[in-house]
GUMI-589150 format. One record per atom (N, C-alpha, C, O): residue in three letters; x, y, z. Coordinates in steps of 0.1 Angstrom, whole numbers, plus 5000, padded with zeros to 4 digits. Example, Ala and Ser with C-alpha at 12.3 -4.5 7.8 and 13.67 -1.06 7.14 Angstrom:
2
Ala513249435078Ala512349555078Ala513249675078Ala514249675085Ser512849785071Ser513749895071Ser512950005079Ser513450115080
This chain:
443
Unk528054594815Unk527354564803Unk526354674799Unk525654724808Unk526354724787Unk525454834783Unk523954784782Unk523754664778Unk523054864786Unk521654834784Unk521254834769Unk520254784765Unk522154904761Unk521854914747Unk522554804739Unk522654814726Unk523154694745Unk524054604739Unk523454514729Unk524154444721Unk522054504728Unk521454414719Unk521454474705Unk521354594703Unk521754384695Unk521754434681Unk520454484677Unk519454414678Unk520354614672Unk519054674669Unk518454614656Unk519154574647Unk517054614656Unk516354594643Unk516454734636Unk516254834642Unk516654734623Unk516854854615Unk516054844602Unk515854734597Unk515754964597Unk515254964583Unk515355114578Unk515055204585Unk515755124565Unk515755254559Unk514655264549Unk514355164542Unk514155384547Unk513055414538Unk513355534530Unk514155624534Unk512755544518Unk512955664510Unk512055674498Unk511755564492Unk511655794494Unk510955804481Unk511155954477Unk511556034484Unk510955974464Unk511056114458Unk509756184458Unk508656124456Unk509756314461Unk508556404460Unk507456334468Unk506356324462Unk507656294480Unk506656214488Unk506256284500Unk506856384505Unk505156234506Unk504656294519Unk504456184529Unk504156214541Unk504656054526Unk504455944535Unk505455834533Unk505755804521Unk505755764544Unk506655644543Unk506055544553Unk505555584564Unk506155414549Unk505655304558Unk506655194559Unk507155144549Unk506955154572Unk507955054574Unk507354914572Unk506154894571Unk508254814572Unk507854674574Unk507654644588Unk507554744596Unk507454524592Unk507154484606Unk508354484615Unk509454444611Unk508254554626Unk509254544637Unk508654464649Unk507454474652Unk509454384655Unk509054304667Unk509354394679Unk510454384685Unk508454474683Unk508654574693Unk508154524707Unk506954494708Unk509054524717Unk508654484730Unk508454604739Unk508954704736Unk507754584750Unk507654694760Unk509054724765Unk509754644769Unk509354854765Unk510654904770Unk511654924759Unk512654984761Unk511354884746Unk512254904735Unk512355054733Unk511455134734Unk513555094729Unk513855224724Unk513755224709Unk514555164702Unk512855304704Unk512655314689Unk512955454685Unk512355554690Unk513955474676Unk514355604672Unk514155614657Unk514555524649Unk513655724652Unk513455754638Unk514155884634Unk513855984640Unk514955874623Unk515555994617Unk514856024604Unk514755934596Unk514356144603Unk513556184591Unk514256294584Unk514756394590Unk514356284571Unk514956384562Unk513956424551Unk513456334544Unk513756554550Unk512756594539Unk513456704531Unk513756814536Unk513756674518Unk514556764510Unk513756864502Unk512856824495Unk514156984503Unk513657094495Unk512157104494Unk511557124483Unk511457104506Unk510057124505Unk509657274502Unk510557354504Unk508457294498Unk508057424494Unk507957514506Unk508157634505Unk507657464518Unk507557534530Unk507857444542Unk508157324540Unk507957504554Unk508357424565Unk507357314568Unk506157334570Unk507857184568Unk506957074570Unk506557044585Unk507457074593Unk505356994587Unk505056934600Unk505156784598Unk504356724591Unk506056724605Unk506356584603Unk505856504616Unk505956554627Unk505256394613Unk504656314624Unk505056164622Unk505156114611Unk505256104634Unk505655954634Unk504655884643Unk504355934654Unk504055784638Unk503155694646Unk503455554643Unk504255514634Unk502955464652Unk503155314649Unk501855244652Unk500955294658Unk501755124646Unk500455044647Unk500254994661Unk499154954664Unk501254994670Unk501054954684Unk500455064692Unk499955044703Unk500455194687Unk499855304694Unk500855374704Unk500355454712Unk502155354702Unk503155434710Unk503255574707Unk502955614695Unk503555664716Unk503755804714Unk505155834711Unk506055794718Unk505455904700Unk506755944695Unk507056094699Unk506256184696Unk508156114705Unk508556254709Unk509656304699Unk510456234694Unk509556434696Unk510456494687Unk511456574695Unk511156624706Unk512756584690Unk513756664696Unk513856804689Unk514756874692Unk512956824679Unk512956954673Unk513456954658Unk514456874655Unk512957034650Unk513257034636Unk514557114634Unk514757214641Unk515357074624Unk516557144621Unk516657164606Unk516457064598Unk516957284601Unk517157304587Unk518657314583Unk519357394589Unk519057224574Unk520457224570Unk520657334559Unk520257324548Unk521357444563Unk521557564555Unk522257524542Unk523157444542Unk521757584531Unk522457564518Unk521957444510Unk522157434498Unk521157354517Unk520657234510Unk519157234510Unk518557154503Unk518457314518Unk517057314520Unk516557184524Unk515657124518Unk517157124534Unk516856994540Unk516357014554Unk517057064562Unk515156954557Unk514656954571Unk514956824577Unk514656714571Unk515656824588Unk515956704596Unk515356704609Unk515256804616Unk514756584613Unk514156574626Unk514256434632Unk514056334625Unk514556434645Unk514656304652Unk513356284660Unk512756374665Unk512856154660Unk511756114669Unk512155994677Unk512955914672Unk511555974688Unk511855854696Unk510655814705Unk509855904708Unk510655694709Unk509755644719Unk510355534728Unk511155454722Unk509955524740Unk510255404748Unk508955334749Unk507955374755Unk508855224742Unk507555154739Unk506855114752Unk507355054761Unk505555154752Unk504755114763Unk503755004759Unk503154934767Unk503654984746Unk502754884740Unk503654794731Unk504354844722Unk503454664732Unk504254574724Unk503454524712Unk502254524712Unk504254494701Unk503554434689Unk504654364681Unk505754414679Unk504354234678Unk505354154670Unk505254194655Unk506154154648Unk504254274652Unk504154324638Unk503954474637Unk503054524631Unk504854544645Unk504654684646Unk505054754633Unk506154734628Unk504254834628Unk504454914615Unk504555064619Unk503655114625Unk505655124614Unk505955264617Unk505655354605Unk506155324594Unk504855454607Unk504455544596Unk505055684598Unk504955734609Unk505555744588Unk506055884588Unk505355964578Unk505255924566Unk504756074582Unk504056164573Unk504556304574Unk505056344584Unk504456374563Unk504856514562Unk503756604556Unk503056554547Unk503556714562Unk502456804557Unk502856864543Unk501956914536Unk504156864540Unk504656924527Unk505456814520Unk506356764526Unk505256794508Unk506056694500Unk507456744498Unk507656864497Unk508356644498Unk509756684494Unk509656734479Unk508756704472Unk510656814476Unk510656884463Unk510756784451Unk511156664453Unk510456834439Unk510556744427Unk511956694426Unk512956764426Unk512056554425Unk513356494425Unk514156494437Unk515356454437Unk513556534449Unk514256534462Unk513656434471Unk512556394470Unk514556374480Unk514156264488Unk513356304500Unk513556404506Unk512456214504Unk511856204517Unk512256074523Unk511755964519Unk513256074533Unk513955964538Unk513655944553Unk513256034560Unk513755814557Unk513755784571Unk514555664574Unk514655574566Unk515155664586Unk515855544591Unk515355514605Unk515255604613Unk515155384608Unk514555344620Unk515455244627Unk515955144621Unk515655264640Unk516355174649Unk515355124660Unk514555214665Unk515354994663Unk514554944674Unk515554864683Unk515954754679Unk515854924695Unk516754864704Unk516054794715Unk515254854722Unk516254664717Unk515754594729Unk516554634741Unk517854624740Unk515954674752Unk516754734763Unk516754624774Unk515754564778Unk517954604780Unk518154514791Unk518654574803Unk519754634803Unk517954574814Unk518454614827Unk518454764830Unk519254804839Unk517654844824Unk517554984827Unk516555054819Unk515754994812Unk516655184819Unk515655274811Unk516455364803Unk517355434808Unk516155374790Unk516855474781Unk516255614783Unk515055624783Unk517055714785Unk516555854786Unk517255944776Unk518555934775Unk516556024769Unk517056114759Unk518056204766Unk517856254777Unk519256224760Unk520256304766Unk520556434758Unk520556534764Unk520856424745Unk521256534737Unk521056514723Unk521056404718Unk520856624715Unk520956614701Unk521656734695Unk521656844701Unk522456714685Unk523256814679Unk522456904669Unk521556854664Unk522957024668Unk522457104657Unk523157054644Unk524156994645Unk522557074632Unk523157024620Unk524457084617Unk524657204619Unk525357004611Unk526657054606Unk526757014592Unk526356904588Unk527357104584Unk527457074569Unk528957094565Unk529657174570Unk529357004556Unk530657004550Unk530557004535Unk530156904530Unk530957104528Unk530857114514Unk532257094507Unk532357084495Unk533257084515Unk534657064510Unk535156924514Unk535356904526Unk535256824504Unk535656694508Unk536956684515Unk537956744511Unk536956624527Unk538256604535Unk538456464540Unk539256444549Unk537656374535Unk537756234539Unk536856204550Unk536556084553Unk536256304557Unk535256274568Unk534356394570Unk534756504566Unk533256364577Unk532456474582Unk532056444596Unk531756324600Unk532056544605Unk531856524619Unk530856624624Unk530656734619Unk530056584635Unk529256674642Unk530056774649Unk531256764651Unk529456884654Unk530056974664Unk530156894677Unk529456794679Unk531156934685Unk531356864698Unk530156884707Unk529556994707Unk529756784715Unk528756794724Unk529056714737Unk529956624736Unk528356744748Unk528656674760Unk527656574764Unk526456594762Unk528056454768Unk527156344772Unk527156344788Unk528156384794Unk526056294794Unk525956294808Unk525856154814Unk525756144827Unk525856054806Unk525755914811Unk527055834811Unk527955864803Unk527055734820Unk528255644819Unk527955534809Unk528855454806Unk526755514805Unk526355414795Unk525555494785Unk524355534787Unk526055524773Unk525455614763Unk525355554750Unk526255484745Unk524255574743Unk523955534730Unk523955654721Unk523155754724Unk524755664710Unk524755774701Unk524355724687Unk524955624682Unk523355784681Unk522955754667Unk523255874658Unk523155994663Unk523655854646Unk524055964637Unk523555924623Unk523455814619Unk523156034616Unk522756014602Unk523256134594Unk523456244599Unk523456104581Unk523956204572Unk523056204559Unk522356114556Unk523056324553Unk522356334540Unk523356384530Unk524056484532Unk523556314519Unk524556344509Unk523956354496Unk523356254490Unk524056474490Unk523456494477Unk524056414466Unk523456404455Unk525256364468Unk525956284457Unk525756134458Unk526156064449Unk525256084470Unk525055944471Unk526355874473Unk526455754468Unk527355934479Unk528755864480Unk528655754490Unk527655734497Unk529655674490Unk529855554499Unk530555604512Unk531655654511Unk529955574523Unk530555614536Unk530755494545Unk530155384543Unk531755504554Unk531955404565Unk531755474578Unk531855604579Unk531655404589Unk531355454602Unk532655524608Unk533755484604Unk532455624616Unk533555694623Unk534055604634Unk533455504637Unk535055644641Unk535755574652Unk534755554663Unk534055644668Unk534555424667Unk533755394678Unk532255364674Unk531455334683Unk531955374661Unk530655354656Unk530555234648Unk531555184642Unk529255184646Unk528955074637Unk528155124626Unk527055184629Unk528555094614Unk527755144602Unk526455054601Unk526554934601Unk525355124600Unk524055044598Unk523755024583Unk523654904579Unk523655134575Unk523255114561Unk523255244554Unk523155354560Unk523355234541Unk523055344532Unk521555334529Unk521055214526Unk520855434528Unk519355424527Unk518855544519Unk519555644516Unk517555534516Unk516855654511Unk516855664496Unk517555584489Unk516155754491Unk516055774476Unk517455824471Unk518055914477Unk517955754461Unk519255794455Unk520355764465Unk521455814463Unk520155674474Unk521255634484Unk521755764491Unk522955774493Unk520855854494Unk521255984499Unk521355994514Unk521856094520Unk521055884521Unk521155874536Unk522155774540Unk522255664533Unk522755794552Unk523655694558Unk523355694573Unk523155804578Unk523455584580Unk523155574594Unk524255494601Unk524755394596Unk524455524614Unk525355454623Unk524955464637Unk524155554640Unk525555384646Unk525355394660Unk526555354667Unk527455284662Unk526755404680Unk527855374688Unk527455364703Unk526555444707Unk527955274710Unk527755254724Unk528955284732Unk530055234729Unk528855384742Unk530055424749Unk529755414764Unk528755464769Unk530655344771Unk530555314785Unk531655374793Unk531855334805Unk532255484788Unk533355544795Unk533055694798Unk533955774801Unk531755734798Unk531355874800Unk531155904815Unk531455824824Unk530656024817Unk530356134808Unk531556184800Unk532656174804Unk531256234788Unk532256274779Unk532056424774Unk530956464771Unk533056504775Unk533056634770Unk533656644756Unk534656584753Unk532956714747Unk533456724733Unk533256604725Unk534056584715Unk532256514728Unk531956394720Unk531556434706Unk530956544704Unk531956364696Unk531556384682Unk531056254676Unk531456144681Unk530356264665Unk529956144657Unk530456184643Unk530356294638Unk530956084635Unk531556114622Unk531355994612Unk531155884616Unk531456034600Unk531455934589Unk532755954580Unk533256074580Unk533255854574Unk534355864565Unk534055824551Unk533155744548Unk534655894541Unk534455864527Unk535655914519Unk536455994523Unk535755864507Unk536655914497Unk535955984486Unk536556034476Unk534656004487Unk533856064477Unk533956224477Unk534556274486Unk533256284468Unk533256434467Unk531956474472Unk531056534465Unk531756454485Unk530456474491Unk530056614494Unk530856704496Unk528756634494Unk528056764499Unk527056714509Unk525956674506Unk527456724522Unk526856644532Unk526456724544Unk527156824548Unk525356684551Unk524956734564Unk524856624574Unk524456504570Unk525156644586Unk525156544597Unk524456584609Unk524556704613Unk523756494616Unk523156524629Unk523256394638Unk523356284632Unk523356414651Unk523456304660Unk522456324672Unk522056434675Unk522156214678Unk521256214690Unk521856114700Unk522356014696Unk521756144713Unk522256044723Unk521256014733Unk520356094736Unk521355894739Unk520455854750Unk521355794761Unk522455734758Unk521055814773Unk521755754784Unk520955654792Unk519755654791Unk521655564799Unk520955464807Unk520655524821Unk521455584827Unk519455494826Unk519055534839Unk518255424845Unk517655344838Unk518355414858Unk517655304865Unk516655354875Unk515755274880Unk516655474878Unk515755524889Unk514855644886Unk513755654891Unk515155724876Unk514455844874Unk513155814867Unk513055724858Unk512055894870Unk510855884863Unk510755974851Unk509855964843Unk511756064850Unk511756164839Unk512456094827Unk513556054828Unk511756084816Unk512256014804Unk513056114795Unk512856124783Unk513956184801Unk514756284793Unk513956404790Unk513056444798Unk514156474779Unk513356594776Unk513456614761Unk514356574754Unk512456694756Unk512456754743Unk512556904745Unk511756954753Unk513456964738Unk513557114739Unk513257174725Unk513957134716Unk512357264724Unk511957334712Unk512157484714Unk511757534724Unk512657554704Unk512857694705Unk512357764693Unk512557714682Unk511757884695Unk511257964684Unk511658104684Unk510758194688Unk512858144681Unk513258284681Unk512458354670Unk512458304658Unk511758454673Unk510858524663Unk510658664667Unk509658704672Unk511758744665Unk511658884669Unk510458964664Unk510058944652Unk509859044672Unk508859144668Unk507559084663Unk506859144656Unk507258964668Unk505958904664Unk504958924675Unk505358934687Unk503758934672Unk502658954681Unk502058824685Unk501458804696Unk502058724676Unk501658584679Unk502758494675Unk503358504664Unk502958384683Unk504058294680Unk503658154682Unk502958124692Unk503958064673Unk503757924674Unk504957874682Unk506057844676Unk504757854695Unk505857834704Unk506557694702Unk507757684705Unk505857604697Unk506257464699Unk506557384686Unk507057274687Unk506257444674Unk506057354663Unk504857264667Unk504157294676Unk504757154660Unk503657054664Unk504356934669Unk505356884663Unk503956874680Unk504556764687Unk503556684694Unk502456724697Unk503956554697Unk503056464703Unk503156464719Unk504356474724Unk502056464726Unk502156464740Unk501356344745Unk500356304739Unk501756294757Unk501056184763Unk500556224777Unk501056324783Unk499556154782Unk499056184795Unk500156184806Unk500856084807Unk500156294814Unk501156294824Unk502456364821Unk503256394829Unk502656394808Unk503956464804Unk503956604811Unk502956674812Unk505156644815Unk505356774820Unk505756874809Unk506756844802Unk505056974807Unk505357074797Unk505657214804Unk504857254812Unk506757264801Unk507157394806Unk507457494794Unk508257464786Unk506757604794Unk506857694783Unk507257834788Unk506857874799Unk508157894781Unk508558034784Unk508558124773Unk508658084761Unk508558254775Unk508558354765Unk509358474770Unk509158514782Unk510158534762Unk510858664765Unk510158764756Unk510058764744Unk509558864763Unk508658964757Unk509059104762Unk509659114772Unk508859204753Unk509259334757Unk508159414765Unk508259534767Unk507059344769Unk506059414777Unk505259304784Unk505659184785Unk504059334789Unk503259244797Unk502059204789Unk501759254778Unk501359104794Unk500059064788Unk500158964778Unk500058994766Unk500458834782Unk500658724772Unk499758614776Unk499658584788Unk499058554767Unk498158434770Unk498758314763Unk499458324753Unk498358194768Unk498858064763Unk497757974761Unk496757974769Unk497757894750Unk496757784748Unk497457674740Unk498457694733Unk496857554740Unk497357454731Unk496157374726Unk495057384731Unk496357304715Unk495257234708Unk494757114716Unk493757054713Unk495557074726Unk495156964735Unk494157004746Unk493456924752Unk494057134748Unk493157184758Unk493657174772Unk492857174781Unk494957174774Unk495457164788Unk495257294795Unk495157394789Unk495257284809Unk495157394817Unk496557434822Unk497257354827Unk496857564820Unk498257604822Unk498357694835Unk497457774838Unk499357674843Unk499657744855Unk500657854851Unk501757824845Unk500457984854Unk501358094851Unk502058134863Unk501558164874Unk503458134862Unk504258184873Unk504358344872Unk504058394861Unk504658404882Unk504758554882Unk505758604872Unk506958554873Unk505458684863Unk506458734853Unk507558804860Unk507458874870Unk508758784854Unk509958844859Unk510558944849Unk510858904838Unk510759074854Unk511259174845Unk512759214847Unk513259194858Unk513359264838Unk514759324840Unk514659444849Unk513659514848Unk515659464858Unk515559584866Unk515459714858Unk514859804863Unk516059714847Unk516059844838Unk514859844829Unk514759944821Unk513959744830Unk512759744821Unk513159694807Unk514259664804Unk512059684799Unk512259654785Unk511959514782Unk511259484772Unk512459414789Unk512159274787Unk511559204799Unk511959244811Unk510659114797Unk510059034808Unk510058884804Unk510058854792Unk510258804814Unk510258654812Unk508858604818Unk508558624829Unk508158524809Unk506958454813Unk507258304813Unk507858254804Unk506758234823Unk506858084824Unk505558024828Unk504858074837Unk505157924820Unk503957844823Unk504357704824Unk505357654819Unk503457624831Unk503657474831Unk502357404831Unk501357464836Unk502257284827Unk501157204828Unk501557054828Unk502557014823Unk500656974834Unk500856824833Unk499756784823Unk498556794825Unk500256734811Unk499256704800Unk498156604805Unk498456504812Unk496956644802Unk495756574807Unk495356464798Unk494456384802Unk495856454786Unk495456354776Unk496456334765Unk497356424763Unk496356224758Unk497256204746Unk496756294735Unk495556304733Unk497756364729Unk497356454718Unk498456434707Unk499656474709Unk498056394695Unk498856384684Unk498956524677Unk497956584675Unk500256564675Unk500456694668Unk499856814677Unk499156904671Unk500156814689Unk499756924698Unk500457054694Unk501657044690Unk499757164695Unk500357294690Unk500157394701Unk498957414705Unk501157464706Unk501057564716Unk501157704710Unk502057724702Unk500257794713Unk500257924708Unk500358034719Unk499658014729Unk501158134717Unk501258244726Unk500758364719Unk501158394707Unk499958444726Unk499458574720Unk499758684729Unk499358674741Unk500358784724Unk500658904733Unk499559004732Unk498759014723Unk499459084743Unk498459194743Unk499059324740Unk500159344743Unk498259414735Unk498759544732Unk499859544722Unk499759484711Unk500959614726Unk502159624717Unk503259544722Unk504459584721Unk502959434728Unk504059344733Unk504659264721Unk503859214713Unk505959254721Unk506559174710Unk507459064716Unk508159084726Unk507358944710Unk508158834715Unk509558844709Unk509858884698Unk510558814718Unk511958794713Unk512258644711Unk513058614703Unk511658564720Unk511958424719Unk510858344726Unk510258404736Unk510558224723Unk509758134730Unk510357994730Unk511057954720Unk510057914740Unk510657784741Unk509757694749Unk508857734756Unk509957564746Unk509057454752Unk510057344757Unk510857294750Unk509857304770Unk510457184775Unk509357084777Unk508257114782Unk509556964772Unk508656854773Unk509356734780Unk510356684775Unk508956694792Unk509556584799Unk508556464799Unk507556474807Unk508756364791Unk507956244792Unk508156184806Unk509256174811Unk507156134812Unk507156084826Unk507055934825Unk505955884820Unk508055854829Unk508055714828Unk507355644840Unk507155704850Unk507055514838Unk506455434848Unk505155494854Unk504555584848Unk504855444865Unk503655494872Unk504055604881Unk504455574893Unk504055724877Unk504655834885Unk503755954884Unk502955974875Unk503956044894Unk503256174894Unk504356284895Unk505356264901Unk504156394888Unk505056504888Unk504356624894Unk503156654890Unk504956704903Unk504356814909Unk505356934909Unk506556914910Unk504857054908Unk505657174910Unk506257174924Unk505557134934Unk507557204926Unk508157194939Unk508457334944Unk507957384954Unk509257414937Unk509757544942Unk510257624930Unk510657574920Unk510257754931Unk510857844921Unk511657954929Unk511457984940Unk512658004922Unk513558114928Unk513958204917Unk514158164905Unk514158334920Unk514558434910Unk515758514916Unk516058504927Unk516358584906Unk517358674910Unk517458784899Unk517258764887Unk517858904903Unk518059014894Unk519359094897Unk519859084909Unk519859164888Unk521059234890Unk521159364881Unk520859344869Unk521459474886Unk521659594879Unk523059644879Unk523359754875Unk523959554885Unk525359584885Unk526159514875Unk525659404870Unk527259564870Unk528059494860Unk528559364865Unk529159354876Unk528259254858Unk528559124863Unk528659024851Unk528059044840Unk529458924852Unk529558824842Unk528758694844Unk528858594837Unk527858704854Unk526958594857Unk525658654864Unk525658764869Unk524658564865Unk523458604872Unk523058484880Unk523058364875Unk522558504893Unk522358394902Unk520958414909Unk520658524912Unk520258304911Unk519058304919Unk519258324934Unk520358304938Unk518258354941Unk518258344955Unk518358204959Unk518158114951Unk518758174972Unk518858044977Unk517557974978Unk516558034981Unk517457844974Unk516257764975Unk516557624979Unk517657574977Unk515557554983Unk515657414987Unk514657324980Unk513457374978Unk514957214975Unk514057114968Unk513657004978Unk514356984988Unk512556944976Unk512056844985Unk511956704979Unk511656604986Unk512356684966Unk512156554960Unk513456474958Unk514556534958Unk513356344957Unk514456264954Unk514656234940Unk515656164936Unk513756284931Unk513856274917Unk513356404911Unk512156424910Unk514256494908Unk513856634905Unk514456684893Unk515656644889Unk513756774886Unk514356844874Unk514256994877Unk513157044881Unk515357074874Unk515357214875Unk515557274862Unk516457244855Unk514657364858Unk514757444845Unk515057584849Unk514357644857Unk516057644843Unk516457784846Unk516557864833Unk516957814823Unk516057994834Unk516058084822Unk516558214827Unk516158264837Unk517458274819Unk517958414822Unk517658504811Unk517558464799Unk517558634814Unk517358734804Unk518358844807Unk518758864818Unk518858914797Unk519759034799Unk519459144789Unk518859114778Unk519759264792Unk519459374784Unk520559414774Unk520459514767Unk521659334773Unk522759364765Unk522759284752Unk522959344741Unk522559154753Unk522759074741Unk524159014741Unk525059074734Unk524358904748Unk525658844748Unk525558684747Unk524458634747Unk526658614745Unk526558474746Unk526358424760Unk527058474769Unk525358334762Unk524958294775Unk525358144776Unk525058064768Unk526058104787Unk526457974789Unk525957914802Unk525657984812Unk525757784802Unk525157714814Unk526157714826Unk527357714823Unk525657704838Unk526457684849Unk527057544850Unk526557454844Unk528057524858Unk528657394861Unk527557294866Unk526857324875Unk527457184859Unk526457084863Unk525157084856Unk524356994857Unk524957194849Unk523757214841Unk523957194826Unk525157204821Unk522957154819Unk523057134804Unk522457264797Unk521357304800Unk523257314788Unk522857434781Unk521857384770Unk522157304761Unk520657444770Unk519657404760Unk519357504749Unk518957464738Unk519657634751Unk519357734741Unk520057704728Unk521257704728Unk519257694717Unk519857664704Unk520757784700Unk521757764692Unk520357904704Unk521058024700Unk522458014707Unk523458044700Unk522457994720Unk523757984727Unk524557874722Unk525857884722Unk523957754719Unk524757644714Unk525457674701Unk526557624699Unk524857764693Unk525557814681Unk526457924684Unk527057984674Unk526757954696Unk527658064700Unk527258194695Unk528158274690Unk526058224695Unk525558354690Unk525058444702Unk524758394713Unk525158574700Unk524658664711Unk523158654712Unk522458624703Unk522658674724Unk521258654727Unk520858734740Unk521758764748Unk519658764741Unk519158824754Unk518558724763Unk517858764773Unk518758594761Unk518258494770Unk519258374770Unk520158354761Unk518958284780Unk519758154780Unk518858054788Unk518158094797Unk518957924784Unk518157824790Unk519057704794Unk520057674787Unk518757644805Unk519557524810Unk518657444819Unk517557484823Unk519057314821Unk518357224830Unk519357134837Unk520457124833Unk518857074848Unk519656974855Unk518656874862Unk517656924868Unk519056744862Unk518356654870Unk519056624884Unk520256624884Unk518256614894Unk518856584907Unk518156454913Unk517056424911Unk519056364919Unk518556244924Unk518356244940Unk518156134946Unk518456364945Unk518256374960Unk517756514963Unk518056604954Unk517156534974Unk516656674978Unk517956764980Unk518956714985Unk517756884976Unk518856984977Unk518557094986Unk517457144986Unk519457124995Unk519257225006Unk520057355003Unk521257345002Unk519457465003Unk520157595002Unk521057614989Unk522157664990Unk520557564978Unk521257584965Unk520857704958Unk519857764961Unk521757744948Unk521357854939Unk521657804925Unk522357704923Unk521057874915Unk521257834901Unk521657964894Unk521158074897Unk522657944885Unk523258064878Unk523458034864Unk523357924859Unk523658144856Unk524158134842Unk525258234840Unk525358334847Unk526158204831Unk527358284828Unk527258364815Unk526758304805Unk527758484815Unk527758564803Unk529158574798Unk530158574806Unk529258574785Unk530658584778Unk531358714781Unk532558724781Unk530558814784Unk531058944788Unk530059014798Unk528958964799Unk530559104805Unk529759164816Unk528559234811Unk528559304800Unk527459224818Unk526159294815Unk525759364828Unk526159334839Unk524959474827Unk524559554838Unk523059544841Unk522559614850Unk522359454834Unk520959444835Unk520559304832Unk520459264821Unk520259224843Unk519959084840Unk518959024851Unk518859084862Unk518358914848Unk517458844857Unk517458694854Unk517758654842Unk517058614863Unk517058474862Unk515958414870Unk515658464881Unk515358304865Unk514358224873Unk514658074871Unk514858034860Unk514658004883Unk514757864883Unk513457804888Unk512957844898Unk512957694881Unk511757624885Unk512057484887Unk512557414878Unk511657424898Unk511957284901Unk510657204902Unk509657244907Unk510657084896Unk509556994896Unk510056854902Unk511156814899Unk509256794910Unk509656664916Unk508656554911Unk507556574908Unk509256434910Unk508556314906Unk508456224918Unk509456194925Unk507256164919Unk507156054930Unk506355934923Unk505555954914Unk506755824928Unk506055704924Unk504655694929Unk504455724941Unk503655654921Unk502355624926Unk502355484932Unk502955384926Unk501755464943Unk501655334950Unk500155284949Unk499255364952Unk500055164947Unk498655114946Unk498155074960Unk499055034969Unk496955084963Unk496355044975Unk495454924974Unk494654914964Unk495554834982Unk494754714982Unk493554734991Unk493754765003Unk492354704987Unk491154704995Unk490654564997Unk490354494987Unk490654525009Unk490254385012Unk488854385018Unk488554455027Unk487954305012Unk486654285017Unk486554155024Unk486954045018Unk486054155036Unk485854025043Unk484353995044Unk483554075049Unk484053885038Unk482653845037Unk482453735047Unk483053625046Unk481553755056Unk481253645066Unk479853595065Unk479453515073
């Protein structure tokens, strides 16, 4: 039986030329998975979108996506509720109003979870179909769970009538001008390679679609991840993260690919960052910087900024955010690097061993050629550039382990051979905190 098997509470919202939306009451229990899809049409500039609720839960973003050709910003938010409320009200705000006559929409799902923990698994980049063909589908993606929940939403400028794709249940048409549609599907036959989400219609649609997936877990303290990427060539200062919400204990891992040395990091939450030793290409030119921190406090709309010194220029920056579930502690475990100046179609770290039974490994590679970079077997490819099958001088991947690993290596694969490359893998372990009882004997 799926942990997602309970019928969700849902609600669609929408207004024209708006900056805020407010839901009705949700009966949210501790452990509920609450997911919010936000659509902001034709804003004057890039919006900073925030989701909060009256119960005080922290909502995590999976990153903003711009639907090309439509000037629509799409963003997913989610929380695994730590605070219950029978009259929970969810608020969505945007720093920039949707354009004149354009919708600001949101759709909300609240799933009561039974017998496990939901962990964020994957989200697709936006796909657009301007030629009616009876259906619209996401790009194929891979799921990692045997019990998986997939949510999908579309934005249609014509307000056509849609039905759910195969394996999905249609939720509702929603939003200003009926421009949004939502569905969900529960799949218990995974993991699945090349999974898609789709909608069907006979209309003359001009539509964009995105999907998000969650898997069931029973033991891990890591609540999935948020991955944000900011390709920004030749910048001296970069907003690495967009703005996102952090909770006490969250693990944040930040990296930057720079053409020289001397980079500083800060965030508006005031966290203290640990800097790993920078890793350079054997042939020079590019260096990889990695920092991490355990968030020391709750911060709404936290913003991470990287500043280079001298004439250093950023090629890319990225942020991993791992929400930590239950009463747990996360610690740095080990890191390993590897470099190569020989022609090769892959790059591999030195051998290393982990010590935790609940562990996540983040790996980043850089190369001096600019090729498509793919994840190694067993790892999830995170780089949005690589997911779009574009050439890049970097690649990002991660993997969760449920037992200590001895003498392993981590690698990434190149679509064609390169002669100048480097890679670093960083492992973090999670342990449960145990309470201690102090007994006083009074005589």
